[in-house]
N, C-alpha and C positions, 0 to 999 in steps of 0.2 A: 447924594446928588439928587438934585427934584426939581422936576417942571409944574409950575403952574396947574391947575386944574382949570378942565375948560368944560362947557355945557355937559353932564353925563346922561349914559343912556339911562332905558333901567335900574332902578337898584335893591330889586326885590324881586327872590326867586318864587312868588307868588303861581308861575308858569312852568316847574320844578318840576319833574313825573316823580313822583312816591317813590321814597328812599332816595333821592335826591340831596341836596342841601339844601336847604331850607331859609337861608340867613348864610349873610354877610364872618368871615370870619372877623376876630375883634381888629390883625394885624395884618394886611394885606402883606407889607413886609417880613413877617417872620418865614422860618424855614425851619419847617417840622419836620424832626431829626429823622423818623417814623419813615417817613419817602423818602429822605435826602441819605448820601452814602454819608461817608464818616468826618470826611475832609473837608465839609462841603458848610461855607461860611460868609456872611462877609464882611468890606473890609471900611475901611474907614469912614467911604465915599459912598458906599448901598451898591458895591461891584459886587455881588455874589463870585464865590475865589474855589476851585477845588482840587485837592493837593494844593497850597497859596499858592497860584494862579486863580490869574483878575479870570475872569471868563471875559471877560471884552477882551484881552488881547488875547486869549483862543482864538476866537471868532477869528480875528487877525487873522494869523499866525495860517489855523487850518480849514477854517472857511468854516457855512455853515449850505447846509446839514447838517448835523458831524456828531456820531455820538462820545462822551466821553467820558470815559472808565476810572474807577479811582483805584488804583494797584494795590491799596497797602491796605484797603477796602476786603480785597476780592483773594487778598492771601485772606486776611483775619478770618473772614471767613469762614473760607475753607476748613482754617488749623482750628475753630468752634466747634465744627462739624468731626473733624476726624480726633481732639479730643473727646468731646463729649460722648465718641463709642466707646473709644479708645484702639486695644492691642487685640483684642478679641472679637473683632467684626467688622464688618469692610465697610466704606461710604463712595463710593462711587458718582464721579459729579454726572451728571450726565448732558450728553456735550451739544445735544441739540440745544437746547438753550441758547450758546451760543458758542461758539470754538474756533480757536485759530491759535495756532502754533507755539504764539507767547504764550497762551492761555493753557495748552498741554506742559509746556514750561514750569506753568509757575502748579501747575494741579501736581505736577512728577516733583516739582522742592518740597512742597507743601504737605507730602505725604497721601497727596487721594490717591487712587482708579480714576478710569474713563468708562463711560459707558459707550457706545455711539449704534446707530441705528442704520449706516449706507456706508459706502464705498468710498466716499470723499470722505466723509468724517475719519472713518478707521484710514484714512491717505494720511490726514492731515494731524492722527494722532501717531502713526508708526517717522510722518517727517522729523513732528517735532520732538524724536525721539523717546516720546511714549515704550517700557515694557511693554508686550504683549502680551504676557501673565495679570498685566494688569487695567487690560483692556476687558468689555464687556462687550458681545454682540447682538442689537436688538430689532425687531422690525417683524412684522408680521408677512410679506412677502422679500424675502433674500430671495436673492439670482443666485446663483449655483456657481458665477460669476465671484458675488461678495464672500459668500461662504469658503469655496477655493482658498481665495485672498487672506483670511480671518484664518484657516488652519493651518496654513502654512506658514503663517503668522509667529504664526501658537500662541496662537487668541485664550483668557485665562479663560473663558463658558461663552457659549453661543446659548443662546433663551432659543426655546424651540417652540414654535405657535401656533403648528396645523400636524398632522398626522405625513400627510406631502412633507413637511422639512426635518419628521425624526428619520425616515427613511434616505431624502438627501443628505441630510449633511455625515450621518450613518454611513453612505454609498463613500461621501467622498474623501470622509474621513479614513476611510479603508482603503482606498486606492493610491490615496497617500502614505500611508500604513503608517497612520495614526490613530490614537484614539484620544475624541475628542471630550472635555468634558462639557454638561450642558448643564440648563434648567431647562424646567416647562413652565411657560405662563400659564398659570389654572386665571380664570374667569369663578370669584370669586360670590356674586350675585349681590355686594353692597354697590353703589349706585351712591359718591358723594353728591356733601348739594353744591354741584356747581351747574355750569351748562352744561346742557344735556350735549355737545360737540366736545366737552373737554366730559362731562364725564366714560372710565370707559373699563369699567368692574361688572357691569349688571352683563346680562347676557344677550341681549339684540345691540352686539355689535361687532368689530370685525379683530380686533389682538383674544388672543389664548383661547382656551379650550377649556367646558365647561362644568364645574366641580356637580351642578346636580344633569341628572342624564348618564350620568358616569363618563365622560366624553373624557374630564381630565385621569382617573383610572387605568381608562384604555391605554392611555397617551403613555403613562410607566409604564405599565408594563409590555409595551411596545418596545420602550428605550431600554428597556434592561431586559430583554435577550439578543441585542443588537451589540454584535462586537468595537465596531466605531465608533461607539459612546458608552463613556464614563456620567451615567445620569447622579449628580452632586448634589437637587437642591428643587426648591417647588421656590416659582415666582410669583408673585402677586403687582397689583398697582389699581384704587378704588379712583383715581379719579386724578382732578388736581386742581391746588388752590382750595386747600384745605386749607384750617383753621383750629378740628381736635383731631383727637387723638378715637374719637368714638367708634368712628368706620375703621380706621387700625382694628381694635380689637375684637369685633367683627369677622374681621376678614384674618387674623391671628390663630381667629378657634375655630375656621373653617378650613380654615391648612393645616395647622396642626392636626385635623380632622385626617386629613389626608393623611398625610407622614404617618397616620396614624395603623391606615389601615393597610398600606402598602408593609410597612410592620410585619402584621396580622398575614399577611398574604401572602410577607416575598420573605422576611426574612431581615430586611435589608432596613436599619433606618437613615436615612437621608444627613446626610451631614450642616447643613444648608439652605438657609428658609429668606429670602428676599423679602421685603416688602413692598419694593419700589418708593417714591420717587412721590410730590404730587403738591411736597409743604407750602401753603400758602405767603404772600409776604406784603405787605404795607402799600398798598399804591395811590391810598386816600390817608386820611388822619381817621378814619373811620376804620377801618384795616387795622386788628391787631393776630397779630403771627403770633409762637409760643416758639425759645431764644431751642439752638440744640441741645443744648443737656434736662431742656424740660424735655423735649423730644426722643432722645435718645431715654432718658429716664421708664417714660411710656410704656416706649415698645420694650424696651429687656423686663420689667414687668407681665403684660398683657403675653407674650412667649412664655418667661420662665412660669407663669401660672397654669398659662394651656399642657406644656407642656408637661408640668407637675399630676394634672390632671388626667390627664393622658395617659404617662407612665414613661414617658419617654426621655434622654435627655437632652438634655435643651441646645439647639442647633446654630449655629452661625448667622449670625445677623446679617442683611446686609442692607442698607437703603442707598436715594436714587436722588438725595438731592442734586437736581439741575435750577430754577428760576428763585430757589432758597438762597444761591451762592451767590450768581453774576448779578437778577437782578436788581436788590435796594441798589445792586455798585454802580450801577452809570444815570447818565440822563440826555435826553438830546437835545441837539443846541438851536434855536430857529433866527430869525428875522423874521421882522414881520415887516409887510408889505402893504396891504392896506388893511382898511379898517372899518367895516363896510354897518351903520345904524340902523335895525330895524326897531323905527320906535310902538313901542306900548308890547318887543318880543323882546329884544336880545338886543348884542353887537357883535357881530359876523371878525373877529379876527384873520386875517389869514396869515398859514407863514409859508413860509420859501420849503419847506417839504412834505409830507403828510403820509397818506396812506401807500407810499412808494416805499415810506423807512418807516413808518408802527401801522399795517395793517388789521392789528387786532384792534382796531378801538367798533373797526368795516363788520371782522369777520367773529366777535364774543363781545359787545356790545360790553368794552374794555370800561372799568374807570380810571383815568388819572389824576393828576393834579397837576397845575403848572404855575410859574412864578415869572415876574416880571426883575428881570438876573444884574441888567446894565445899568441898574440903576435903582432909588428909592421912590415912593412917589405918595405925597399925603391929600393924591386925589382920591375921591369917595370912592367904591368898590358900585362894579360894573360886569351885568350878570354878562357873560363873554361867551361865546361857541368862538375856541379855536380849529379849526380849518384851510386844511389843504391847495393845493396849488392843481389837485387835478382835477379831469373833466366827466368827477361826479359829483351831486349831493349827498352820495354818502362816507365821503370824502372830508371824512374829524376827526380828528388829533384827543380833543377832548371836549367833552359834550357839553359838558354843561359849567363851571364855574367865575368862580368872583375875578377881578385885575382893574386893576388900580383907573379909571375912567378916562387918565390923559396917555396911555399905551397908544403912539403912534407908529408910523411907518422908521423902522428905522432903529427901535426895538429888540433886545433881545430877550427870547423868551425860553426858558427851559421846563422839560416833563422830563421828571423824576421816576424812577424806578421803568424804564428803562430799555434795562441790558436782559432779559429774557426776552429770546426773541423778539423782538425788532426787527436786527441785527438780517436772523438766518433764512424770517422768512422776509426779509426787502424783495423788491423786484423792480421792472424799470419799462410798468406798467408809465402809458405815456410818454415811452423809453427817459423818462428819468435815468440819473444817474446813482446809483446807491451809495451814500456820503457812508466816510473815515472811521476807522473806528483809532479812537484817542487812548493810550494809554499814560494815564497823569497820576503820578509820586513827588511828596518830595519835592517840587521847586520844576522840575524836569516835565517836560511831556512827551510822548513817540509817539507817533501813525504805526499799528500794529495792523491794523488792517487798513489801506491807501481805497482815499474816494477810484471811487471809477472818472473814469475819461468817453469823454465822444467814440475814441481811437479805441479804446476796448470793444465800444459796438458795434462798432460799421467792420472789425475785425473776423467777427463771428457773422456778417453778414457779408454772406460766400458772392450775390450776385442771384 
């Protein structure tokens, strides 16, 4: 279906910042497979479908805004990562990207492990039946209560992040009569080419113990002396939204160098090395992420080569994809409320969500794409900014995009690649109700995280 075009706003991107779109796409109705989940398509009426269900029907049943998660795509990506690394490596899904009990069950069924970084994430994992030995606990400031819960549950590893935490975990484990498997997180001086707020391996940041200056080596010395700890490896993480493995190569070289120092000083070869996560996904057509098999092959080659040079046995490799699994599998569905043209600049298209359901644009200057999904259109492309309904000028969902010039109130827009961090970082700003997460697969849809209600808000407000 298509409405006839009305007079359009600005059509060309000569006002866009460098690095953004410079011209409208050839076909505004096309859906780039790189940024949409695998079962997304358009039906004969031009309505976008996911799992065989039209978004118009989904909007009627579940309302907007809402996150729609392609379950079959999620599971397929889990299997791709599992198969790429094989039985002699570990894939830990990074729960901070998005976690729910349904997701935990899918991870368990598809053979992945789970990385958590809070008591709430741990509680969700355990409630959904993830075996504790397949859980890792992260975090730079774990409380005694969180550590106690993790040790009592029997988590497979705790990643130590400071000198104080080495002692804290050891004392708790000894008090509970256990010996806790741990890794030490090190900062290797590699800064991924990414936004400064999500680059994590350079020394001037809160995570880990630096190789430079000997902090990491001293952490190893202390951990090996404590009866409550079983030091099994070294952990490194170099950033987020990474598209090449060159940073991992430098990181692996330096981590293996530490393993060699440990062997030479203590006569111990640590059996594990965790290279973290941070692999990128396609938010726009300009992004070019690597496939899991390509990543696995590259990381194995890097670690094997570095260990051969150092005269070490190749340790068991772990990786922690979160965004790379769940990010591409979901989109956020919105309804257009108002359309406001600014002559000579752009048209502002306001939707019924915003920064409360996707803070990443405001926080990281993240780029997304957007599509008209309730119909097709033959109207001319219109330079647009998709914004939310919150009382903030920075409440932007998609900063620069082309939409059909006939976009109007009541139309449905969808923003792809919102599976990671959007629901996890969602808020009640302006007392907005956080949207539901709806899993879609094989023609069926079900709520896995329900929409918040006004009763939920008032229940917490004790007056």
